[in-house]
N, C-alpha and C positions, 0 to 999 in steps of 0.2 A: 429136368429131373436130375441130371448129373451134377449141375451147379449146386442144387440143394444138398446133395449127398456130400460134396466137397466142403461146403460151408458148415454142414453139421459135423463133419469129421474134424475140421479145423477148430470149431468151438469146443468140441469134446477134448481135443488135445490141449487147448489153452486152459480149460477148466481143470484137467488132470494136472497140468504143470503148476497151476496156482494152488491146488490142494496139496500137492507134494511140497511145494515151497512153504506153505503155511504150516504144514505138519512138522517139518524139520526145522523151521525157523527158531522155535523156542529152544529146542535141544542145542542147536548150534550157538545161540546167544549165551546159553549157560556155560559153554566151554570155549567162548571166544577169546579168552585171555591166553595168549601163547607165551612162549619164552621160558625162563627159569623161575621156579618157585623161589621167591625171595624171602617170604615170611608166612607163617600160618598160625592161626589161633582156633582152637576148637572148644565147643561147649556142648551142653545138653540139647539145645535147640538149633544151633547153627555152627557153621564152619566158615571161617574167613581166610581167604588166600590172597596174597599179594605177589604178583609176578613182575619180572623185569625182562623186557625184550627190546634190544637195540635202542636203549635210552628212553624207553617208555614204561612207566609203571602201569599196572592194570590190577584192579581189585574186584573180587566177587564175594558176596556173602550168600551161602546156600543153606537151606533148611536141612537138618539131619533127616534121616529116613523116617523117624517117628513123627515128624512134622511135615513131611513131603506132601504137598497137595492141600495143606491147611493154610487158610488165609491168616497171616500174621503181619503185624507192623514190622517191616524189614527195611534196613538201610545199610548202605556201605559208603564209606568216605575215604578219600586219599588226602592226606595232609602233607604239605611241604614242611620239612623239618623246622624251618624258622617260623612257622605258624602264619606266614603272610597270605597263603592261598590254600584253598581246599576245593575238592570236587566231590559231589554227592549225588546219590540216587536213593530215593526213599518212597515208600508207599506201602499199601497192604498187598502183599504178594503171596502166592501159593508155593513158590519154589526157590526164588533167589532175588537178590537186588544186584544191580550192576549188569554188565561190567562198567566200571568207571576208569577212565584213563587220564594220565598226566605225563607230559614230557618232563624228563628229569632235569634237563638243562644244567647238569652238574649238581643238583640238589639231592639230598637224601629225602626219603619220604617214609611215612608209616601209614597204616590203614586202621580204620575202626569200623565196627558194625554194631547193629542193634537188631536182634532177632527175637520177636515176641517177648520183650522185656529183659532179655539177656544181652549184656554188653560184652563185646569182643574187641581186642586190640592187638596189633602186632608190635 
């Protein structure tokens, strides 16, 4: 009897931990770009932010509050300044696209985004 109670308690704790992680995972991902805000572009449907942290660029495109929770075609892309490489996240998202990261390796970069038909660029 005691073994069942312990097993049930352990299962309940694991489920609670999993639910907590799942519930906070989305919010954490939206804010997972750290560092200094390097560039920003805002529009009616979206907001594009490019950060620089210890030699790594990070970009996120978020829906504005009027479109928060609405599925929109959303993408974010970091471009190396010479145009040789880019990194992208795109899909039909309810809140944001990204984060997308790129090691600077001495290169300048810029970011672009597409939120529900609206183009943004830094």
